[in-house]
C-alpha positions in Angstrom: 42.1 21.9 41.4 46.0 21.8 41.7 47.6 20.7 44.9 48.8 24.3 45.4 45.2 25.5 45.4 44.4 22.7 47.8 47.2 23.9 50.1 45.9 27.5 49.9 42.4 26.4 50.9 43.6 24.6 54.1 43.0 26.2 57.4 45.7 28.6 58.6 47.0 26.4 61.5 47.2 23.4 59.1 49.3 25.4 56.6 51.5 26.6 59.4 52.1 23.1 60.6 53.0 21.9 57.1 55.4 24.8 56.5 57.0 24.3 59.9 57.6 20.6 59.1 59.1 21.6 55.7 61.4 24.0 57.5 62.4 21.3 60.0 63.4 19.0 57.1 64.9 21.5 54.7 65.4 24.7 56.6 68.6 26.5 57.4 69.9 26.7 53.8 69.8 29.4 51.0 68.1 26.8 48.7 65.2 26.7 51.1 65.0 30.5 51.3 64.6 30.4 47.5 61.8 28.0 47.9 60.0 30.4 50.3 60.2 33.2 47.8 59.1 31.2 44.8 57.0 28.3 46.2 53.9 29.0 44.1 56.0 29.0 40.9 58.2 26.0 42.0 55.3 23.6 42.5 54.3 24.0 38.8 57.7 23.2 37.3 58.6 19.7 35.8 61.5 19.0 38.1 61.1 15.3 37.5 62.2 15.7 33.9 65.4 17.4 35.1 66.5 14.6 37.3 65.5 11.5 35.2 68.7 9.4 34.8 67.2 7.8 31.7 67.2 11.1 29.8 70.9 11.8 30.5 71.9 14.8 28.3 68.4 16.2 27.9 67.8 16.1 31.7 70.9 18.3 32.2 69.6 20.7 29.5 66.2 20.8 31.2 67.8 21.4 34.6 69.9 24.3 33.2 66.7 25.8 31.8 64.9 25.5 35.1 67.8 27.0 37.0 68.0 30.0 34.6 64.2 30.4 35.1 64.6 30.2 38.8 67.3 32.9 38.8 65.1 35.1 36.5 62.1 34.8 38.9 64.3 35.6 41.9 65.5 38.7 40.0 61.9 39.8 39.3 61.0 39.2 42.9 64.0 41.3 44.1 63.1 44.2 41.7 59.5 44.1 42.9 60.7 44.4 46.6 63.0 47.2 45.7 60.2 49.1 44.0 58.0 48.7 47.0 60.7 49.8 49.3 61.4 52.9 47.2 57.7 53.8 46.8 56.7 53.2 50.4 60.0 54.0 52.1 59.8 50.5 53.6 63.1 49.4 55.1 61.8 45.9 55.7 61.3 45.2 52.0 64.7 46.6 51.2 66.2 44.1 53.7 64.4 41.2 52.0 65.5 42.4 48.6 69.1 42.3 49.8 68.5 38.8 51.1 67.1 37.6 47.8 70.1 39.0 46.0 72.4 37.0 48.3 70.5 33.8 47.5 70.8 34.6 43.8 74.6 34.8 44.0 74.9 31.6 46.1 72.8 29.6 43.6 74.9 30.8 40.7 78.1 30.0 42.6 77.0 26.6 43.9 75.0 25.2 41.0 76.4 26.9 38.0 78.2 23.7 37.0 75.7 21.3 38.4 72.1 22.4 37.7 70.8 18.8 38.2 71.7 18.9 41.9 69.6 22.1 42.3 66.7 20.4 40.5 67.0 17.4 42.8 66.8 19.7 45.9 63.7 21.5 44.5 62.1 18.2 43.5 62.5 16.9 47.1 60.9 20.0 48.6 58.0 20.0 46.2 57.4 16.2 46.6 57.5 16.5 50.4 55.1 19.5 50.3 52.7 17.4 48.0 52.9 14.5 50.5 52.2 16.7 53.5 49.2 18.3 51.8 47.8 15.0 50.8 48.1 13.7 54.4 46.5 16.8 55.7 43.6 16.5 53.3 43.1 12.8 54.1 43.1 13.4 57.8 40.6 16.2 57.4 38.3 14.0 55.3 38.6 11.1 57.8 37.7 13.4 60.7 34.8 14.9 58.8 33.3 11.5 58.0 33.4 10.4 61.6 31.3 13.3 62.7 27.6 12.3 62.8 24.7 14.6 62.2 24.2 15.3 65.9 27.7 16.5 66.2 27.3 18.7 63.1 24.2 20.2 64.5 26.0 21.0 67.7 28.8 22.7 65.8 26.3 24.8 63.8 24.6 25.9 67.0 28.0 26.9 68.6 29.9 28.9 65.9 33.5 29.7 66.3 33.8 33.0 68.2 36.6 34.1 65.9 34.2 34.1 63.0 32.1 36.8 64.7 35.3 38.7 65.7 36.5 38.7 62.1 33.2 40.2 60.9 33.5 42.9 63.5 37.1 43.5 62.5 36.1 43.8 58.8 33.7 46.5 59.7 36.3 48.3 61.7 38.8 48.1 58.9 36.3 49.8 56.6 35.7 52.4 59.3 39.4 53.0 59.6 39.6 53.5 55.8 36.7 56.0 56.0 38.6 57.9 58.7 41.6 58.0 56.5 39.5 59.5 53.7 37.9 62.0 56.2 41.4 63.0 57.4 42.5 63.6 53.8 39.5 65.8 53.3 40.5 67.8 56.4 44.1 68.1 55.2 42.9 69.3 51.8 40.5 71.7 53.4 43.2 73.1 55.6 45.4 73.6 52.5 42.6 75.4 50.9 42.1 77.5 54.0 45.7 78.4 54.1 45.6 79.5 50.4 42.3 81.4 51.0 43.8 83.0 54.1 46.8 84.3 52.1 44.4 85.6 49.4 42.1 87.3 51.9 45.1 88.8 53.7 46.3 90.2 50.4 42.9 91.6 49.5 42.5 93.2 52.9 45.9 94.9 52.5 44.8 96.3 49.2 41.5 97.4 50.5 43.3 99.1 53.5 45.7 100.9 51.1 42.7 101.9 48.9 40.9 103.3 52.0 44.0 105.2 53.0 44.2 106.8 49.5 40.5 107.7 49.7 41.0 109.2 53.1 44.0 111.3 51.8 42.3 112.3 48.5 41.7 116.0 48.0 39.5 115.5 45.0 36.7 113.9 47.0 34.4 115.6 49.4 33.8 114.2 52.9 30.5 112.6 51.9 32.1 110.7 49.0 35.0 109.7 51.1 32.6 108.3 53.7 30.7 106.3 51.2 33.8 104.8 49.6 35.4 103.9 52.9 32.1 102.3 54.0 32.1 100.2 50.8 35.6 99.1 51.4 34.8 98.0 55.0 31.8 96.0 53.6 34.1 94.3 51.1 36.6 93.5 53.8 33.9 92.1 56.1 32.5 90.0 53.3 35.8 88.3 52.5 36.5 87.9 56.2 33.1 86.2 56.7 33.9 83.9 53.9 37.3 83.0 55.5 35.7 82.7 58.9 33.0 80.4 57.5 35.6 78.3 55.9 37.6 78.2 59.2 34.6 77.2 61.2 33.9 74.4 58.8 37.5 73.2 59.1 38.1 73.7 62.8 34.6 73.0 64.2 32.5 71.0 61.8 35.3 68.9 60.3 37.7 68.7 63.2 35.1 68.0 65.9 33.3 65.6 63.5 36.6 63.7 63.0 37.3 63.6 66.7 33.8 62.1 67.2 34.6 59.5 64.6 37.9 58.6 66.2 36.2 58.3 69.6 33.5 56.0 68.2 36.2 54.0 66.5 38.2 53.9 69.7 35.2 52.7 71.7 34.5 49.9 69.2 38.1 48.8 69.1 38.3 48.9 72.9 35.4 46.4 73.1 37.0 44.0 70.7 40.4 44.4 72.4 38.7 43.6 75.7 37.3 40.4 74.2 40.7 39.6 72.9 42.3 40.2 76.3 39.7 37.9 77.9 40.7 35.1 75.4 44.4 35.7 76.1 43.7 35.5 79.9 41.8 32.3 79.4 44.6 30.9 77.3 47.2 31.7 80.0 44.9 30.3 82.7 44.6 27.0 80.8 48.3 27.0 80.2 49.0 27.2 83.9 46.4 24.5 84.7 48.0 22.3 82.0 51.2 22.3 84.0 49.5 20.1 86.6 47.8 17.8 84.1 44.6 19.6 82.9 43.8 20.1 79.2 46.3 22.2 77.3 45.1 25.4 75.5 44.8 25.5 71.8 47.4 26.9 69.4 47.9 30.6 69.4 48.0 30.8 65.6 44.3 31.7 65.1 44.4 34.2 68.0 47.5 35.8 66.3 45.5 36.4 63.1 43.0 38.5 65.2 45.9 40.2 67.0 47.7 41.2 63.8 44.6 42.9 62.5 43.9 44.6 65.8 47.5 45.8 65.9 47.2 47.5 62.5 43.9 49.1 63.5 45.2 50.4 66.8 48.4 51.8 65.3 46.4 53.4 62.5 44.1 55.0 65.1 47.0 56.5 67.0 48.5 57.8 63.8 45.2 59.4 62.8 44.8 61.1 66.2 48.5 62.3 66.0 48.0 63.7 62.6 44.8 65.6 63.7 46.8 67.0 66.7 49.6 68.2 64.3 47.1 69.8 62.0 45.5 72.0 64.6 47.9 72.2 67.5 49.4 75.6 66.4 46.0 77.0 65.5 44.7 76.4 69.0 47.6 77.6 71.0 46.2 79.3 74.1 42.9 77.3 73.9 43.6 74.7 76.5 40.2 73.1 76.2 40.5 72.2 72.6 44.1 71.2 72.9 43.2 68.9 75.7 40.3 67.5 73.7 42.7 66.5 70.9 45.3 65.2 73.3 42.9 63.0 75.1 42.1 61.1 71.9 45.8 60.7 71.1 46.7 59.7 74.6 43.8 57.2 74.8 44.8 55.6 71.5 48.4 55.3 72.7 47.5 53.9 76.0 45.3 51.2 74.4 48.1 50.5 72.0 50.6 50.0 74.8 48.2 47.8 76.8 47.6 45.7 73.7 51.3 45.3 73.0 51.8 44.2 76.6 48.9 41.7 76.7 49.9 40.1 73.4 53.5 39.5 74.7 53.2 35.9 75.8 55.3 33.1 77.3 54.5 30.3 74.9 56.7 27.7 76.8 56.9 28.3 80.5 60.0 27.6 82.6 60.2 24.6 84.9 58.4 25.7 88.0 61.0 24.2 90.3 64.2 25.9 89.4 67.4 24.4 90.9 70.3 26.8 90.9 73.1 26.2 88.3 70.8 24.0 86.2 70.1 24.9 82.6 66.5 25.4 81.5 64.6 26.9 78.5 61.8 29.4 77.9 60.1 30.6 74.7 58.5 34.0 74.5 56.3 35.1 71.6 54.6 38.3 70.5 51.4 38.0 68.7 52.2 40.9 66.4 53.8 38.4 64.0 55.2 40.3 61.1 53.0 43.3 61.3 54.0 47.0 61.8 57.6 46.2 60.5 58.6 45.4 64.0 61.3 43.0 62.7 63.2 46.0 61.2 64.3 46.8 64.7 64.2 43.4 66.4 63.4 43.9 70.1 65.8 42.4 72.6 64.2 40.6 75.5 65.8 40.5 79.0 64.9 37.9 81.6 65.0 38.8 85.3 64.1 36.8 88.5 61.7 38.8 90.7 60.1 38.2 94.1 56.4 37.8 94.8 56.2 41.3 96.2 57.9 42.8 93.1 55.6 40.8 90.8 52.5 42.1 92.6 53.8 45.6 92.4 54.4 45.4 88.7 51.0 43.8 88.1 49.1 46.7 89.6 51.2 49.2 87.7 53.3 50.5 90.6 56.1 52.4 89.0 58.2 52.3 92.1 58.4 48.5 91.8 61.1 48.8 89.2 63.3 45.8 88.6 67.0 46.0 87.6 68.6 43.3 85.6 72.1 44.2 86.7 71.8 42.3 90.0 69.7 39.4 88.6 71.0 35.9 89.2 69.8 34.8 85.8 72.6 33.9 83.4 72.3 34.1 79.5 69.3 36.3 80.0 69.1 38.3 76.8 67.6 37.1 73.5 66.3 38.9 70.4 62.8 38.4 69.1 63.1 36.9 65.6 60.5 36.7 62.9 60.1 33.3 61.2 58.8 33.9 57.6 57.6 30.3 57.3 55.6 30.0 60.5 54.8 33.8 60.8 55.9 33.7 64.5 57.8 36.4 66.3 59.6 34.5 69.0 62.6 34.6 71.3 63.9 31.2 72.4 66.0 31.1 75.5 67.8 27.8 75.5 70.5 28.2 78.2 69.0 30.1 81.1 70.3 29.2 84.5 70.2 30.7 88.0 73.6 31.5 89.6 72.3 31.7 93.1 69.1 31.7 95.2 67.8 35.1 96.4 65.6 34.6 99.4 62.9 37.2 100.2 62.7 36.5 103.9 66.4 35.9 104.6 67.8 32.8 106.3 65.2 32.9 109.0 62.4 32.2 106.6 60.7 29.1 107.9 59.8 27.3 104.7 61.8 28.4 101.6 60.0 25.9 99.4 56.8 27.9 99.9 58.4 31.1 98.7 57.2 31.9 95.2 59.2 33.9 92.6 58.7 34.6 88.9 60.7 35.3 85.8 60.1 38.8 84.3 60.6 39.2 80.5 60.9 42.8 79.4 61.5 44.4 76.1 61.2 47.7 74.1 59.2 48.0 70.9 59.9 50.9 68.6 57.0 52.0 66.3 57.9 55.1 64.4 59.0 57.7 67.0 57.0 55.9 69.7 58.7 53.7 72.2 56.7 51.1 74.2 58.2 49.3 77.2 56.4 46.0 77.8 56.8 43.1 80.2 55.3 39.6 80.8 55.6 37.6 84.0 55.9 33.8 84.1 53.9 31.4 86.2 55.2 31.2 89.8 58.4 29.3 90.3 60.2 28.0 93.4 64.0 28.3 93.5 65.8 25.3 95.2 69.3 24.7 96.1 69.2 20.9 96.9 67.4 18.0 95.2 65.7 17.1 98.5 63.7 20.4 98.2 62.0 19.2 95.0 59.0 17.4 96.7 58.0 20.4 98.9 58.6 22.8 96.0 56.3 20.7 93.8 53.6 20.9 96.4 53.7 24.8 96.2 53.5 25.0 92.5 50.8 22.2 92.3 48.5 24.1 94.6 49.1 27.3 92.7 48.5 25.7 89.3 45.5 23.7 90.3 43.5 26.2 92.4 44.5 29.7 91.3 41.6 31.8 90.0 41.8 33.3 86.6 41.1 36.8 87.9 43.3 36.9 91.0 45.8 39.1 92.7 49.1 37.7 91.4 50.2 34.5 93.2 47.2 34.5 95.6 45.6 31.1 96.1 42.9 29.8 98.4 43.9 28.3 101.7 41.4 25.4 101.4 39.5 23.7 98.6 36.7 21.1 98.4 37.7 17.4 98.3 36.1 16.7 94.9 38.0 19.6 93.3 41.2 18.5 95.1 40.8 14.9 94.0 40.3 15.9 90.4 43.5 18.0 90.4 45.4 15.2 92.2 44.2 12.8 89.5 45.3 15.1 86.7 48.7 15.6 88.3 49.2 11.8 88.5 48.3 11.3 84.9 50.6 14.1 83.8 53.6 12.0 84.9 52.2 8.5 84.6 49.8 8.8 81.6 46.9 6.7 83.1 44.6 8.3 85.6 43.7 6.9 89.0 40.6 4.8 89.5 37.7 6.1 91.6 38.6 3.4 94.2 42.2 4.8 94.4 40.9 8.3 94.9 38.6 7.1 97.7 41.5 5.4 99.3 43.5 8.7 99.1 40.6 10.6 100.6 40.5 8.2 103.6 44.2 8.8 104.1 43.6 12.5 104.4 40.3 12.2 106.3 40.7 9.0 108.4 37.3 7.6 109.6 35.2 9.5 107.1 32.8 7.5 105.0 33.0 7.7 101.3 29.9 9.8 100.9 30.9 12.2 103.7 34.0 13.4 101.8 32.1 15.4 99.2 31.8 18.4 101.5 35.1 17.9 103.2 37.6 20.8 102.9 41.3 20.1 102.5 43.6 22.9 103.7 47.2 23.6 102.7 48.2 22.7 106.2 46.6 19.3 105.9 48.0 18.9 102.4 51.7 19.3 102.9 52.5 20.5 106.4 50.8 18.2 108.9 51.8 14.6 109.2 49.4 11.9 108.1 47.7 10.0 110.9 50.3 7.8 112.6 53.1 8.7 110.1 56.1 11.0 110.2 55.4 12.6 106.8 52.7 14.6 105.1 50.1 13.4 102.6 51.9 15.1 99.7 55.3 13.6 100.4 53.8 10.1 100.5 51.7 10.7 97.3 54.6 12.3 95.5 56.9 9.4 96.4 54.5 7.0 94.7 54.1 9.3 91.7 57.9 9.6 91.4 58.7 5.9 91.7 56.1 5.0 89.0 57.3 7.6 86.6 60.9 6.7 87.0 60.9 2.9 87.6 57.7 1.2 86.5 55.8 3.4 84.1 55.2 0.7 81.5 53.8 -1.7 84.2 51.5 1.0 85.5 50.3 2.1 82.1 49.4 -1.5 81.2 47.4 -2.0 84.4 49.8 -4.4 86.2 49.9 -2.4 89.4 47.0 -2.3 91.9 48.6 0.8 93.4 46.7 2.7 96.1 45.2 -0.1 98.2 45.6 -0.8 101.8 47.5 -3.8 103.2 44.3 -5.3 104.7 42.3 -4.9 101.5 45.1 -6.5 99.5 45.0 -9.5 101.9 41.2 -9.7 101.6 41.5 -9.8 97.9 44.2 -12.6 97.9 42.5 -14.7 100.6 41.3 -17.9 99.0 43.6 -17.5 95.9 46.0 -20.2 94.8 49.6 -20.3 96.1 51.8 -18.0 94.1 49.1 -15.4 93.3 50.3 -11.8 94.0 49.5 -8.2 93.5 51.4 -5.0 93.7 50.5 -2.0 95.9 52.1 1.2 97.2 53.5 1.1 100.7 51.7 3.1 103.3 54.8 3.5 105.5 57.6 3.8 103.0 57.7 7.0 100.9 58.0 5.9 97.3 57.9 2.2 98.2 56.1 -0.5 96.3 55.3 -3.8 97.9 54.3 -7.3 96.8 51.6 -9.1 98.6 51.5 -12.8 97.7 50.0 -16.2 98.7 52.3 -19.0 99.7 52.4 -22.3 101.6 55.1 -24.0 103.6 55.6 -27.7 104.2 52.1 -28.5 102.9 50.4 -26.3 105.4 47.6 -23.9 104.7 48.0 -20.9 102.3 49.2 -17.8 104.0 49.6 -14.2 102.8 52.9 -12.5 103.0 54.3 -9.0 102.1 57.7 -8.4 100.6 59.3 -5.3 102.2 58.8 -2.3 100.0 61.2 -1.5 97.2 62.0 2.1 96.7 63.9 4.1 94.0 67.2 3.1 95.6 66.4 -0.6 95.1 64.9 -0.3 91.7 67.9 1.6 90.4 70.0 -1.5 91.1 67.6 -3.9 89.5 64.5 -3.3 87.4 61.1 -3.8 89.0 59.9 -6.5 86.6 63.3 -8.3 86.8 62.9 -8.5 90.5 59.5 -10.1 90.0 61.1 -12.5 87.6 63.7 -13.5 90.1 61.2 -14.5 92.8 60.0 -18.0 92.0 57.4 -17.7 94.8 55.4 -15.4 92.5 53.5 -17.4 89.9 50.6 -15.4 88.7 49.4 -11.8 88.9 45.9 -11.4 90.5 43.5 -12.7 89.4 45.0 -15.3 87.1 47.6 -13.8 84.7 50.8 -15.8 84.4 53.7 -13.7 85.7 55.7 -14.1 82.5 52.7 -13.1 80.4 52.1 -10.0 82.6 55.6 -8.8 83.0 57.6 -10.7 80.3 57.6 -7.7 77.9 59.4 -5.6 80.5 62.1 -8.2 81.4 65.7 -7.4 80.8 67.3 -10.1 78.6 70.3 -10.4 80.9 70.6 -14.2 80.7 71.9 -14.0 77.1 74.0 -10.9 77.2 77.0 -11.0 74.9 80.4 -10.3 76.4 83.0 -8.1 74.8 85.7 -10.2 76.4 85.4 -14.0 75.7 87.8 -14.8 78.5 85.3 -13.9 81.2 81.7 -14.9 81.9 79.5 -11.9 82.9 77.5 -11.8 86.1 74.1 -10.4 86.9 72.4 -9.3 90.1 69.3 -11.2 91.1 66.8 -11.0 94.0 65.5 -13.7 96.3 63.5 -13.8 99.5 65.7 -13.8 102.5 65.3 -16.0 105.7 64.1 -19.2 104.1 66.9 -21.2 105.7 65.8 -22.8 108.9 62.1 -22.6 108.1 61.9 -18.9 109.2 60.5 -16.2 106.8 60.9 -12.5 107.3 57.7 -11.8 105.4 54.8 -10.7 107.5 51.6 -12.8 107.4 48.3 -11.1 107.6 47.6 -11.9 111.2 50.6 -10.2 112.7 50.1 -7.1 114.8 51.0 -4.0 112.9 50.5 -1.4 115.7 54.1 -1.4 116.9 56.2 1.6 116.1 59.9 1.7 115.0 62.1 3.0 117.8 63.3 6.5 116.9 66.8 6.9 115.4 67.9 8.6 118.6 67.5 5.2 120.4 70.5 3.9 118.5 73.7 5.4 119.9 75.7 5.2 116.7 78.2 7.8 117.8 80.4 7.3 114.8 77.6 7.5 112.2 75.4 10.3 110.7 71.7 10.3 111.4 70.4 6.8 110.6 66.9 8.1 109.9 67.9 9.2 106.4 68.3 6.7 103.6 67.8 6.8 99.8 64.2 6.7 98.6 62.5 7.5 101.9 63.2 10.6 104.0 60.7 9.3 106.6 61.2 7.0 109.5 63.8 4.2 109.0 62.8 0.6 108.3 63.8 -2.0 110.8 66.4 -4.6 109.9 63.6 -7.1 109.5 61.9 -4.9 106.8 64.6 -5.9 104.3 62.7 -8.9 103.0 64.8 -9.6 100.0 68.5 -10.1 99.5 70.7 -10.1 96.4 72.4 -13.1 94.7 75.4 -12.4 92.5 76.1 -15.2 90.0 74.4 -17.7 92.2 76.4 -16.7 95.4 74.2 -15.5 98.2 75.4 -12.2 99.7 72.6 -12.1 102.3 72.1 -8.5 103.7 75.6 -7.3 102.7 74.9 -6.1 99.2 74.2 -2.5 98.1 70.6 -2.8 98.9 71.4 -2.9 102.6 73.4 0.3 102.0 70.3 1.9 100.6 68.2 0.8 103.5 70.6 1.6 106.4 71.6 5.1 105.4 75.3 6.0 105.5 76.7 2.5 106.0 79.9 2.4 104.0 80.0 -0.1 101.0 83.4 -1.4 102.1 82.0 -2.2 105.5 78.9 -3.8 104.1 80.9 -6.2 102.0 83.7 -6.9 104.4 84.4 -10.5 105.3 83.9 -9.8 109.0 80.6 -8.2 108.4 79.3 -11.0 106.1 80.4 -13.7 108.4 78.4 -12.1 111.2 75.2 -12.3 109.2 75.0 -16.1 108.7 72.6 -16.6 111.7 70.1 -14.0 110.3 67.8 -11.5 112.1 68.4 -8.0 113.5 70.6 -9.3 116.4 72.9 -10.8 113.8 73.0 -7.5 112.0 73.9 -5.6 115.1 76.5 -8.2 116.1 78.0 -8.2 112.6 78.3 -4.4 112.7 79.9 -4.5 116.1 82.4 -7.1 115.0 83.2 -5.2 111.9 83.5 -1.8 113.6 85.7 -3.0 116.6 85.6 -2.7 120.3 84.0 0.8 120.5 80.8 -0.7 119.2 80.7 -3.9 121.1 77.7 -2.7 123.2 75.5 -2.7 120.1 74.4 -6.2 121.1 72.1 -4.7 123.7 69.6 -4.2 120.9 69.1 -7.9 120.3 65.6 -7.8 121.9 64.2 -4.8 119.9 61.0 -5.8 118.1 60.8 -3.3 115.2 57.7 -2.2 113.5 56.6 -3.9 110.3 56.2 -1.9 107.1 52.6 -1.4 105.8 
């Protein structure tokens, strides 16, 4: 078996994948278009002989022969297409023939003097195709050999549903062909009837003329006249009965019989189309769930094969019903019952065709579900018609529009009054033509530069929570088939439009709930107000793994459950219900933020700052401070573990064992690091900087655990040899004087941080806001690490303190006055330093010397 035969025997989706990869490598050129037209012939030619440098002159001759043969085959292909176009009046084949002719001319112009170069191109394509086919076959064989007998038995007991569908479609294709034959018989019978009608009309005229002559004859007596006229009437009645019998056979027996065949065919098609719609609905449901981490749906390629056959059958059915109506419409003028009977079949076939065209219009790549205005994004729409019905001869133009939830629901139930105008749509670059790819067989429109110019709110400015307001993108187009025009639309998954980046978290909560818990058969955008904890925990786990690759452990999920339901035992959470209110509206117990904001902060900091460390299992993650201390109790000095802070949104803290002056081992916690800190210095580099951290729990040396993630900043080359480069480093603050700002396990953690309003910073913005955590501010003592620049201690005056203390200006933080005021350490020194740096108006800040801030968890 040749490798081309092997390629032809591969499954459709494998062949599509190979051709797509070929197009990615070689596509976009007229040479590759020639390959598409002549691939079966090209793979059999000895291109290696035409490019062999050892053959020199003979290789050029061989290359010239092969180029001439290529041009000859392209000419034959063009003539064949032109013949088909002329015979079938097929505009599509005529277009392809013109394209082949253009390729011919370009090959002659570009390679007429260098046929070896063309041979080298074709050799590269054929060689790559051979390699891809061999890889596909080897992968198929490997996967086959790994399947044991039990798996094979399982596969046999659960056959591919498409196999049964294809068998049903094969039967319907034969039925459609029979209907075509039946319709031709009717057409021929009608032609015969028309001819017979003309003949009978002529004979009747002659008989009537003859009867008139007999009536006027003076040579015949009355009795003879009566006999002859009676005979003429009998002859007329006889031929009229023959014509009537033929008409009854045509208009009753044949016509009604054909209508019954069409109705039966329509019913069978409707059942298969319904199955097809169910599969498309399931694919869309899986696609939406995959957006929050669940399994992605399979490729649409196999489903498209079914849809292509269905499209041809449905269109053929509509044409047959239309032809029947045309044949008899004039004959039944005035007979409303029979006209309605024929029109019902035609209308039903058209309605099913329109519904099919609408359902098979799919968004293959959904938009980002949080759409920030004036930010570019992409969408890919696809129609499962593929290249059928010559739709590419009039490529449909797709228009994208932003619609509200109310508009979407109105369109979904077929409310014609819920029309949507694209004139006022805030979507830019919102038009794209559906293009047919001959290699992949896909009919797609790829929007690459969509963006929203503005946010259009449904409830106006008084809407309480704009991040819970769902919208959608509507894609609409018009498909022309013959004289019929079909307007079709498809609606995207729900999206939330934002204006500021700080709306991202709440918007993500809205789309997460919709993606995870929406029913497949639902009123558009409707979601339950509450779900069971096990179902919620599964979705939460999938959402975490979507960003961070590795799922959460059962212990982590239990911990999260206890955060939502404080005091519940592990077994008691199975029947617990979590509401949307509890999920992202109410604050967690004792906190100033919701569960989702806290969870999303941890998810975000891992995906952006320590994904590798998380993926390799270096982070304990969701574990309480007390549990972390229990784990570390009894461990050697220098043992540490990493957990997510319970009080800092997006904070990660280090709990470690240490001893001072030969005393007993104590457990300390480094104040949480957030995105703002980790942006200045990498997470693993921070761990490297801290000499107090020796081994990751239970006994993995720090450098072994985190060495692969270190930045090699100690040996960085410099572009300017006149200067030595500096690097930022982290150390634990407060070690001078024997005092440590870390919090040992025994300290009381029940105290709350004074609210921001307690600090009369009249010249400053709200001090409760700071990068990385929109929740309550940390106390000055919570900054447990400072930064060292090239060995020089900067104490609390570096950029980290800017991150922790909100809007403090960098020039103030690094001023000499401010730095000199920090030498004594502690919050009172911080306040005094600020007062000294700011001047007399802030001298009264020293009244806060006695504040005892809360410690972070």
